[in-house]
N, C-alpha and C positions, 0 to 999 in steps of 0.2 A: 413326773406330776404332769395330770390332768386338767385341762380346766377350760371354762367357758364363761363369759359374759352375758347377760341377756342382751337381745341385739339393740344396738344404738340406734333406734329410730326406723320406724317403718311409715310409708307413704299410702296414699290414695287409700284403698278401700282395708289394706291389712291393718292403717292406724286407726279407722274407721270401726273395724269389727275389734280392735283391741280398746275402744273405747266405750265401746257397746257393752263389752264383756267387763269392762270397770264397773258400768254402773249394775249390771247384774251382781256385783259384788256387795251392794249395800247390805250392811247388816240389819238388822230389826230395828236398831235405836237409828240408823241413817233413814230407812224408810219412813219412821214414825216422823222423825224430823221433817222431813220435805212433806208427807201428808199434812202434817200440823200446820208448816206454812205455807201451803197452797190454799188450806181450809180458811187460815187466817186472811191471808189474801182477796177470798172470796169472799168473807163476811164483809170485810174493811171496804170492798169495792160497793157492796149490797147498802152496806149501813153508812157510807160515805165517811167511815174513819179516816184519815190519815196517819195517825199513829201508829194503829191496827196493820195499816196496810206494811207499816216500815217493818213491825216485828214478824208478820209473815215472811216478809222476801229474807230477813235474816235466820230466819228458821228454815226456809227451803235453800237458801243459798250455803249454809255451813255443809252440809253434807254434799253440795256438787263440788265446790271447793274441795272439800276432802275427795274426792272418789277424781277430780282432773289432778291434782298434787301427788296421789299416791299412783293413778296413771303414767305421770311421768319418773316416780320415782322407781317403777320396773327395769328401767331403762340404764340404771346408775349402781347396778349393783352386779357385783363379779363373784364367781364361785370356781374353785379350784378341787379338785379330789387327790390323794395321793394313797395309794394301795401298795404296802410293805409287809411280805414280800408279796411277787404277782404268780407264785407258783408255791405252794405248800402241799404239804404230805395230808392224807386224810386224818382226821382226827388232830391237827395242828390249826394253831389260833394265825389269823392276818389282822393285821392292824390298817384302820380306813380313818386317814386325817383330814377333815374339813375344813378349808379356810374360805371367809366371807370376807369381802372386800367393800366397801361404801366407795365406791369413785367419784360421787357427786359432792356439792359442795354444801348440801345441808345435811343436817343429821338425820336418819332413817328413825322411824316409829319403833314397835314392837315386830321383830321377826320370830317365825318359827320353820324350823328346817325337818324336813323328813326327806329322808334316802331311802329309794326302793332297793329293797333286800331281798332275794329269793327264798321262800322258808326255810328252805334247807340248811342257811346260814343261822338262821334267826329272828327274832323279832325286828321289824323295820324299825330303826333310830329315829328317835323326837328328840329337838333341842330349842331351846326358846331364848333369844336373845333379846337382851332389855332394850340395848340403845344404842348404834354404833354411831361415833362423831365422823363430820364429814372426814374423808380420808382413811378411816379408821380400818382395824383388821380385827377378826374374831377366829379363833381355833377351836374345834371341837375334835373329836375323834371316838370310836367305838372300834368294836373289834366281832370279827366274826369268822366263823368255825362251822366245819363239815366232817362228818363220819362218811360221807359218798364222795367217789369221787366224782368229775366233771369240768364242766366249765360254766361260769354262774357270771352274770352280768350285774354291776353295781351301779344302778341308778336308773333313773335321771335324777337327781336332786330337787325337791320342790321346795319351792319359797313360798311362805304366806306374810304377806304383807300387810299392816293394820296402821292406820292414821293414830294418832296420839289421841283423837276423840271417839274411837271404836265406830264411825260411822260407816267404813269399808272394809271390806277384808278381799286380798285377792291372791288366787295361788298361779303360781309360777314355775313351771319348771325348765330349767338350765337342759342343755341338748347332748352335754359330754357324759359317758358312762364310762367305766373299765371294767375290766373280765379278769375275775379270780379263777387261776385253774388250780385244782385239785386233784394232784396225782396221787397215785398209789401208794399205800406206804408199803416201804421199802425196809429191809432187813440186813443187817452186817453177815456177810456167810463167811464163814471162816477159811482160812487160805489152805486148804486141804491138796493136794496133788493128784493129777489124774496119769495114772502111769499108761492108760493106753492111747496114748497122743502117737501119731506118728513123729517122727524127727521134724523138726521145726517149728512144731505146734507148742504154745505155750511160754517159752523163753527166746523167741526169736533167733535159734541157734542156728536156722538154715538162711541161709545169702542168695541175693536173687540180681541179675544185674536191670539196674534201672536208672534213665535220665529222663527219657521224654514219655515216660508212660507202658503199661503193660505191652502194647504195638510194635513197641520199639524195638524190634528184635534183630536188627544189625546196627554197625556202627552208621553214624551219624553224620551229614557236613558240617565242617567246621563252622561255626557262628563266630560272630567277632566278642573278644573276652574270654574264649575259651581258651584252656591252659595249653601252649604248644606241646608239654609232654605226654598229652593224651594221644597225638596224633596217632593213629593207625597206619602204617607205612603200606603195610601190603594192601588195607583196602585204598589207600589212595592211588597206589600203581594202578590197583586193579578200574576202578571208576575215574582216574585222572583228574581228579580234587582231593582238596585236603579233607579227610575222613577222621574223625575221632570217634575213640573207644568209650564205650559205656563205663559206668563207676558201677563198685558192686555195693549194695546196702542192705542190712538185715531185713528178712522179710516177716510181716505184721502177721502171727497167729489170726487165726479167723475162727469166729464164732457165730452160729445161727441159732437163735434162741426162737423156736416154733410155740406159738401160744394156740392152742383150739379152742374157736370162739363159736364152735355149732350151737346152734341152740337145742340139737335136739341132744346134744351130749351132757346138759347139763340141767341139774332140777334147784327148785330153788331160788331165791333172790334175796338181798340185803348184804351188809356188809361180812357177816359168818356162812356165805355161801360158797360154795365149791369154785365157783365160776370168778367170785374175786378173790379167793385165795389166788387163783391159775393166776389171773392178772398180776396179784402183787408178788407171786415167786416168778415171774417174767420180768418185773421190773426189779426186785432183787438181784437176778442174775445177770441183767443187762449192764448193771451198775456196778457190780463184783468183778464182771469179767474187764469192761471200761478201765478199772483201777488196776488190773491187771496187765494191761497193755493191749490187748486182744485188738483186732480190727472185729468189731460186730456189727450185725443185723436184727431185726425183728422182722421175723415173717409168721402170718396168721394162715388161717386154713382158707382164706379167698384167692391165696396167691401174692398178696399185696407186701411188699419190703418195705421199711424204715431205717436207715437212709434209702432215698433213690438214687440210680446213678447207675455207671456204667457196668459195675460188678454188684452194685444193692450195698457194700460193704462200707464201713466207716472211713474216713480220709486218714491222716497223719493224727499221731497223738494231740498237736496245739487245737484240733477243734474237737475232741472228746467231751468237752463241757457242752458243747453246741449240738454234738448227736446225741448226749443223754439229754438234755432240755426236749430235742426234739422226738425222741423215741416216749419219753414222761408222758409228752403232750398227748402224744398218738394215745399212749396207754390212759389217759384221762377220759378218755370218750371213746375207747373202743367197746361195742356194745356185740350182743350176740348176732352171728350171722345166721342166715337161712339155707345156706349149704347142709348137705348131709353127707358129704366126705371130704377126706383129706387129699384129692388126687389134685387139685390146683396146687397146693404145695408140693407135693411130690413132682410135680413138673419143675418148679422153681430148681429144686434139689438135684434135678437129673441132670446138670450139668457136671459134676462131682466137683472136686477141692473145694468142700465145705469147710474143710476144719472140723472144729470141734459142734457138733449138734446137742444142744438142750432141749427138751418136748415137754410142755405142761398139755396134756392132754386128757377129755372127759371121759365120759363112755366109749366105749370101742364095743362095735360088733364083729364077728369074725371077719367079714370083709375089710373092714377097720384097720383090724388089728394084723392083718397079713397085708397090705399094702404099706401100714407104720415100720413093721417089720424090713420089707424091701428097702425103705430110704435108708437103712444101716449101711449097706453097700456103698454108698456115695459119699460118706463122710470118712475124715479121719477115727473120730469117736462118737460115741453117741449116748446118751441120759436122758430116760424118762421117767417123769412123775404121772404116775396115771391116777386120776381122782373116780370115785366110785362115788357119783352125787347122790343117790340114793341110799348111802349110809350117813350123808351130811344132813339129810332131813331127819333120820332117825335116831344118830348118835348111836348106832351099833357097829358092828366088826366088819371089815373090808369083805365082802361076798366072794363064794367061792367062784364066780364066773370072770371077776375080777382079778383075782389070782392068777387066774387060767391065762389070761391076755399078758399078763406080767410074764409069764413063764415062756408063752409063746415068743415076746419079745427077746428075752432073755437069752434064749435057744438061737435067734438070730443075730445075737452078737450085741444087742443092748445092754445096757445098766439101767435096767428097771425097779421101779420101787412104786408100790402101791401106797398110797397117801393115805391116812387114818384121817377122820373128822378132826378138825382142832389143831393139828399136828404144827409148829413151828417150823418154817422157811429154814431155819437154820439146823433144826435138829435133820431133817429129812437132807438136808444138802450133805451133813456129816456121813449120814446112814450111807445115800446112795456111794460117799467116798471111798467106804470097804466093802462095797456090794461086790458082789462074783456073779458073773453070768454060769452058767450051766457046764457051758458046752466051751468057753474059752477061759477058765477062771486064770489061767497062767498068763493070759492076754494082756486083758482089760481090767485093771482093778481099781487103783483110785483116781482123784483126779485135782485139777486147781482150779 
C-alpha cells in the first residue's frame, strides 16, 4: 500500500501562497456574500446605520471564515492507494482501492475524489463522500484494464474540499502515485520434446564441478566448516596447505530467447500487429522454459541481455520467479529499435555454449538471413519463428520471399517456421516440434 497525507503545515511564503490559493477557491456564492457584505458595510457607513453595518460584517465574514476553516482542513486529510496486482497481462484487470482518512478532530464537509488515470486504462474515476467524521475512514475502489502493454502511472489523487455552506471549494493533489505494469499476453505452451539438443540440455543430465563458481577450476584452499572428507590430499601435498575438492552438481540447461525489435522488420501497430505477436511469443517462451528448469535469458537485436550478469543467464531455480518478473517488465516496455541488422546479437552469441536458441524474427533481407543462419553454429539447437509483417496487414498468405528465408535457415540447421497472420502461439510451437530441416531431418526434430 502506498499513501500520502497532505503536509502537516507550511511556513512563511508557502503558507501565505496556500492562503491566497484558498481565497481563489471562493465559489460564486461565496463571492456574492463577500460583495454583499462589503456593499452593506459601505452603505451603513454612508447612511450611519449601525444595524446595517453588523449585517454587512456578518455577510462578509461568513465566506472568509469558510476559507480559513477549509484552508486548515487540507492539512488534516490523509489518503492511500492499494493496487492489486501491480503486474497484469494485457487484457486483464487490476483493482485500485482508495482510502481516505480524516485525521482531524472535526468532521469534514463534502469530499470529491478524482484519481488521475491514463486514458489507455479507462475514464478517470470520480467519487463523492458526503461526510467523514473525526478520525473516520472511507474506502472506494475501481478497476483498470489495458489491451496495450506498458507501464502506466496511477495518480496523483485529487481531493476537492467544500465547506458546508458552499462558500469555498479547494482542490488539492496528493504526492503519492503507483505504477501499473501491463506485460504481454502469455500462452501455455505444450510440453513437447526437442530431440536436437546436445547432451546435458533439457533434463539437466550433464554434471559439472562447481563450488565457488565457473572460474573455480582447481581445488580451493580449506575454509572453516568444510568437511574433512573432502580434503584433496594430492593437492594438499603439492601446495603445502589443506585443499578441498569441488563437488559435482547438475548443469542447468541454457536457453536464449532472441527477439528481433528492428523497426524496419515490422509493419503495422496495435495489439494484433506482427511485432506484438513476436513480443507475446517471446514472453510465452521465456515462461515455458523457466518452468521446465532452464537457465534463460532474453536477448534483443541491440545486443542487450536480461538478466545482466557474468554470463547473462538466470541463476538458480530459487530466483526463477524474480527472473521471470524482470524479463516481463522488460518486455512490457520494449519498443522498436532503430538498428538495421542483427550483428550485435550475433556478437553476443559468438562465445558459444549457448544451449537452445529460440528466435522471433521479423522481415529478413538476404544479408540478415545469412547472418542469422550463421548463428546456428554457436548453439546446441536453434528454432526460429519468422514473421512476414506485410501479410499481417493484408491477411494474405505468406509470401514466397519469406518461404525462401525459412528454407535458407533450415539448410543451415535451424528448425524454422513461417508464422501466418493471427496464428496461435501454442499452435506454431507444436508445429515447430514436428518440423524437420531439409538437410538434417534425422538430427534435429522435436523439442521441449
